[in-house]
KOLBA-142905 format. One line per 2 residues: number of its first residue (from 1); for each residue z, y, x of C-alpha. Coordinates in nm, 4 decimals. Layout:
<recs>
NUM) Z/Y/X  ...
</recs>
This chain:
<recs>
1) -3.9760/-5.4193/3.1427  -4.1967/-5.1367/3.0146
3) -4.2469/-5.1028/2.6397  -4.4858/-4.9037/2.4263
5) -4.3648/-4.5476/2.3809  -4.6556/-4.4032/2.1851
7) -4.4809/-4.4591/1.8519  -4.1056/-4.4326/1.7982
9) -4.0470/-4.7162/1.5554  -3.7817/-4.9728/1.4791
11) -3.5739/-5.1086/1.1960  -3.2251/-5.1615/1.0703
13) -3.0483/-5.3991/1.3102  -2.7142/-5.5743/1.2753
15) -2.4096/-5.4880/1.4827  -2.1925/-5.7928/1.4306
17) -1.9780/-6.0328/1.6343  -1.9983/-6.1492/1.9004
19) -2.2619/-5.9235/2.0573  -2.2040/-5.6044/1.8552
21) -2.3980/-5.3155/2.0187  -2.5521/-5.5370/2.2873
23) -2.6571/-5.7804/2.0150  -2.8087/-5.4987/1.8084
25) -3.0190/-5.3898/2.1064  -3.1265/-5.7488/2.1670
27) -3.2336/-5.7713/1.8039  -3.4465/-5.4562/1.8171
29) -3.6084/-5.5790/2.1389  -3.6962/-5.9050/1.9631
31) -3.8974/-5.6986/1.7125  -4.0851/-5.5185/1.9951
33) -3.9172/-5.2002/1.8699  -3.8246/-4.8936/2.0729
35) -3.5852/-4.7566/1.8099  -3.3225/-4.8894/1.5721
37) -3.0663/-4.8029/1.3077  -2.7265/-4.9612/1.2628
39) -2.3994/-4.9349/1.0771  -2.0850/-4.9303/1.2902
41) -1.9282/-5.1673/1.0353  -1.9951/-5.3007/0.6871
43) -2.1518/-5.0198/0.4768  -1.9598/-5.1261/0.1645
45) -1.6057/-5.0990/0.3020  -1.3890/-4.9196/0.5577
47) -1.2946/-5.2197/0.7730  -1.3872/-5.1410/1.1329
49) -1.3669/-5.3301/1.4629  -1.2261/-5.1226/1.7532
51) -1.5008/-4.9685/1.9644  -1.3489/-5.1286/2.2757
53) -1.4843/-5.4634/2.1520  -1.8357/-5.3366/2.0743
55) -1.9997/-5.4143/2.4136  -2.1239/-5.0578/2.4301
57) -2.1930/-5.0392/2.8031  -2.3794/-5.3705/2.7943
59) -2.5966/-5.2379/2.5124  -2.6645/-4.9127/2.6964
61) -2.7642/-5.1015/3.0096  -3.0078/-5.3103/2.8071
63) -3.1607/-4.9945/2.6611  -3.1970/-4.8434/3.0078
65) -3.3625/-5.1604/3.1360  -3.6268/-5.1276/2.8635
67) -3.6644/-4.7505/2.8998  -3.5387/-4.6776/2.5475
69) -3.3403/-4.3523/2.5182  -3.0194/-4.3469/2.3166
71) -3.1645/-4.0780/2.0891  -3.3911/-4.3508/1.9468
73) -3.0821/-4.5238/1.8049  -2.9572/-4.3953/1.4699
75) -2.6278/-4.4634/1.2916  -2.6204/-4.4796/0.9119
77) -2.2992/-4.3685/0.7420  -2.1497/-4.6132/0.4872
79) -2.2502/-4.5973/0.1220  -1.8884/-4.5572/0.0119
81) -1.8791/-4.1981/0.1347  -1.9439/-3.9496/-0.1487
83) -1.9219/-3.5886/-0.0298  -2.0313/-3.4594/-0.3712
85) -1.7692/-3.6356/-0.5818  -1.5774/-3.4425/-0.8462
87) -1.2658/-3.6364/-0.7435  -1.0808/-3.4455/-0.4670
89) -0.9277/-3.7699/-0.3360  -1.2754/-3.9157/-0.2866
91) -1.3817/-3.6007/-0.1059  -1.0719/-3.6271/0.1144
93) -1.1693/-3.9865/0.1928  -1.5232/-3.8715/0.2723
95) -1.3858/-3.6228/0.5259  -1.1495/-3.8683/0.6952
97) -1.3792/-4.1704/0.7018  -1.6955/-3.9799/0.7980
99) -1.4992/-3.8145/1.0773  -1.4094/-4.1584/1.2130
101) -1.7692/-4.2776/1.1803  -1.8895/-3.9783/1.3799
103) -1.6374/-4.0557/1.6537  -1.7761/-4.4095/1.6652
105) -2.1321/-4.2757/1.6831  -2.0275/-4.0439/1.9661
107) -1.8748/-4.3402/2.1510  -2.2120/-4.5149/2.1264
109) -2.3798/-4.2029/2.2639  -2.6257/-4.1579/1.9778
111) -2.7245/-3.8281/1.8185  -2.8115/-3.8772/1.4507
113) -2.5847/-4.0043/1.1732  -2.7787/-4.0484/0.8490
115) -2.5781/-3.9597/0.5379  -2.6469/-3.9881/0.1655
117) -2.5426/-3.6534/0.0137  -2.3619/-3.8329/-0.2692
119) -2.3506/-3.7881/-0.6448  -2.1783/-3.5604/-0.8935
121) -2.1170/-3.8342/-1.1578  -2.0096/-3.6526/-1.4770
123) -2.0524/-3.2988/-1.3470  -2.3656/-3.0963/-1.2813
125) -2.5951/-3.0592/-0.9777  -2.4670/-2.7146/-0.8840
127) -2.1057/-2.8348/-0.8716  -2.2116/-3.1427/-0.6774
129) -2.3929/-2.9344/-0.4182  -2.0925/-2.7019/-0.3829
131) -1.8707/-3.0070/-0.3303  -2.1036/-3.1458/-0.0638
133) -2.1010/-2.8143/0.1214  -1.7238/-2.7917/0.0971
135) -1.6810/-3.1478/0.2234  -1.9202/-3.1026/0.5145
137) -1.7544/-2.7775/0.6153  -1.4201/-2.9559/0.6504
139) -1.5567/-3.1944/0.9124  -1.4839/-3.1648/1.2824
141) -1.8169/-3.2818/1.4168  -1.8168/-3.4146/1.7746
143) -2.0356/-3.2379/2.0269  -2.3884/-3.3778/2.0260
145) -2.3634/-3.5392/1.6819  -2.6077/-3.4378/1.4073
147) -2.5666/-3.5376/1.0417  -2.9106/-3.6118/0.8949
149) -2.8954/-3.5718/0.5169  -3.1234/-3.8244/0.3490
151) -3.3776/-3.7465/0.0778  -3.2815/-3.9463/-0.2307
153) -3.4680/-4.1128/-0.5177  -3.2722/-3.9180/-0.7785
155) -3.1264/-4.2065/-0.9766  -2.8337/-4.1138/-1.1962
157) -2.6576/-3.8071/-1.0615  -2.7700/-3.8374/-0.6998
159) -2.7775/-3.5192/-0.4960  -3.0748/-3.4676/-0.2672
161) -3.3575/-3.5634/-0.5005  -3.5440/-3.2477/-0.4003
163) -3.5969/-3.0761/-0.0696  -3.4614/-2.7614/-0.2314
165) -3.1287/-2.9335/-0.3003  -3.1018/-3.0315/0.0644
167) -3.1989/-2.6776/0.1657  -2.9214/-2.5442/-0.0581
169) -2.6700/-2.7662/0.1191  -2.7934/-2.6721/0.4652
171) -2.7854/-2.3036/0.3766  -2.4129/-2.3392/0.3063
173) -2.2907/-2.5316/0.6106  -2.1001/-2.3325/0.8684
175) -2.2295/-2.5274/1.1708  -2.6038/-2.5663/1.0985
177) -2.6736/-2.6915/1.4519  -2.4990/-3.0161/1.3501
179) -2.7284/-3.0878/1.0536  -3.0796/-3.2202/1.0013
181) -3.2747/-3.4316/0.7483  -3.3846/-3.7937/0.7145
183) -3.7024/-3.8319/0.5071  -3.7204/-4.1616/0.3175
185) -4.0759/-4.2310/0.1981  -3.9685/-4.4651/-0.0828
187) -3.7071/-4.2186/-0.2064  -3.9456/-3.9223/-0.2037
189) -4.2130/-4.1204/-0.3895  -3.9554/-4.2306/-0.6482
191) -3.8289/-3.8718/-0.6770  -4.1760/-3.7487/-0.7750
193) -4.3202/-3.6272/-0.4446  -4.6858/-3.7028/-0.3785
195) -4.6671/-3.8703/-0.0374  -5.0347/-3.9748/-0.0360
197) -5.1429/-3.6745/0.1728  -4.9383/-3.6631/0.4950
199) -5.0604/-3.3121/0.5797  -4.9480/-3.1746/0.2436
201) -4.6205/-3.3670/0.2479  -4.5231/-3.2379/0.5908
203) -4.6416/-2.8855/0.5117  -4.4170/-2.8866/0.2048
205) -4.1244/-3.0121/0.4116  -4.1898/-2.7424/0.6698
207) -4.2062/-2.4719/0.4026  -3.8722/-2.5649/0.2418
209) -3.6705/-2.6922/0.5379  -3.8641/-2.6537/0.8612
211) -4.0039/-2.9484/1.0537  -3.7549/-2.8932/1.3348
213) -3.4957/-3.0401/1.0974  -3.6885/-3.3662/1.0525
215) -3.4956/-3.6038/1.2788  -3.5498/-3.9455/1.1150
217) -3.8049/-4.1074/0.8843  -3.7170/-4.4146/0.6803
219) -4.0578/-4.5784/0.6477  -4.0430/-4.7868/0.3306
221) -4.2830/-4.8867/0.0568  -4.1637/-4.8782/-0.3056
223) -4.1323/-5.1577/-0.5611  -4.1101/-4.8995/-0.8375
225) -4.3807/-4.6577/-0.9593  -4.4172/-4.2905/-0.8782
227) -4.1449/-4.0615/-1.0192  -3.9400/-4.3607/-1.1380
229) -3.6171/-4.2331/-0.9756  -3.5449/-4.5957/-0.8811
231) -3.4540/-4.6854/-0.5232  -3.6100/-5.0268/-0.4553
233) -3.7775/-5.0753/-0.1190  -4.0868/-5.2912/-0.0707
235) -4.2470/-5.4270/0.2431  -4.5130/-5.2087/0.4009
237) -4.8383/-5.2302/0.2084  -4.6826/-5.4581/-0.0518
239) -4.5603/-5.1810/-0.2806  -4.6731/-4.8864/-0.4886
241) -4.7184/-4.6436/-0.1974  -4.9543/-4.8553/0.0097
243) -5.0012/-4.9210/0.3786  -5.2613/-4.6513/0.4473
245) -5.0273/-4.3761/0.3282  -4.7298/-4.5004/0.5299
247) -4.9470/-4.5551/0.8354  -5.0776/-4.1962/0.8129
249) -4.7213/-4.0602/0.8008  -4.6114/-4.2789/1.0932
251) -4.9038/-4.1740/1.3135  -4.9209/-3.8081/1.2112
253) -4.9058/-3.5744/1.5128  -4.6227/-3.3767/1.3526
255) -4.4022/-3.6879/1.3400  -4.4760/-3.8107/1.6919
257) -4.1265/-3.7249/1.8180  -3.9494/-3.8457/1.5028
259) -3.7846/-4.1891/1.4976  -3.9247/-4.4126/1.2220
261) -3.6970/-4.6817/1.0802  -3.7975/-4.9717/0.8530
263) -3.5502/-5.0721/0.5803  -3.7825/-5.3195/0.4115
265) -3.6636/-5.6437/0.2449  -3.6327/-5.9780/0.4173
267) -3.9073/-6.2282/0.3316  -3.7954/-6.5859/0.2632
269) -3.4598/-6.4963/0.4121  -3.6076/-6.3713/0.7393
271) -3.6496/-6.0180/0.8794  -4.0158/-5.9037/0.8681
273) -3.9722/-5.6263/1.1218  -4.1585/-5.7673/1.4219
275) -4.4659/-5.8226/1.2062  -4.4395/-5.4895/1.0230
277) -4.3891/-5.2947/1.3446  -4.6971/-5.4665/1.4895
279) -4.8949/-5.3742/1.1769  -4.7994/-5.0078/1.2048
281) -4.8713/-5.0034/1.5777  -5.2253/-5.1352/1.5304
283) -5.2780/-4.9426/1.2051  -5.3725/-5.2290/0.9751
285) -5.2103/-5.5061/0.7746  -5.2043/-5.8667/0.8859
287) -5.4047/-6.0531/0.6196  -5.1704/-6.3501/0.6614
</recs>
C-alpha cells in the first residue's frame, strides 16, 4: 500500500505487549502517519522486556510493506536519565542505562535517539553543561546511532533552554558525528524563542547550530504563554502558539527531510493523532 510521502509526520506510539514493535507500527499506520516515536520501555523506570520478544522483524516487514523507511522511526530516551546531574552515581546510571537504550535502538534499526540534556539541580549551568559533556563522552555509541539533544522549556535548572547551551555541549563531544538536535516547538516557545516566523526561527537555528543537525521536530502547541518556562503541550491550534505557525514550520522547505512528531494530549481519553496529522497535511484545522 502506498502512503503519502510529501510530509514526514507521525506521533508518539506505544510499544507494549503483545505486539511491541509490530504493534507500534500498526498504531502509526492507523493514524495515516509515515513516521513515529516510541520508548523501548516505560520512560519512568528501567524495567525492560528483552528485545527478542519485541516482534522487531514483523514490525520492519510492516514498514517495508507501507514504504516507510526505518529512519522515520525515532526512539526517545527515558526521562530518568540525567546526564547533567551533580551526583556522580546518577551520571554513572545515565551512562549505563543510556548505553543499553542505544543498543535497543540499534536492534530496532533506527537512527535517532532523542535525549533530554538533563538538569543541574543545585549547581550552575556551566557545571551542568560540563557534566553533560563528560557523561556523553563516556558513552560507547553503536554505529549508526545518533543522539538528538532536545531543546528544553527551561523550567527549574533544565539544561538546553537555549540553542547556545546545546551548541556548547556539541562543541565538547568527542564523537560529533553521533549527535544532532531535536527542536520542540512548545519548549522553544516556552523558553522565549519567537517561533511565529519560521524563516527567522530556522535561520537562527542554522546560525547557532547548523540545519544539518536538525534531525527531529516535536510539533506541539503550548498551554502556557510565551517565555513561561513551563512545559505543557497543547493540541495543534488549541494553544498559545497557534495552528498557522506550526503548519508553517511543518511545511517549510528547510524541514522537508526532517521527521515531525506530535506529542499532543489525548482528548477525552483518546489519541488525536489521526485527526491532527490530517489537519497538518491539508494545512487547516477541522472546525469540528
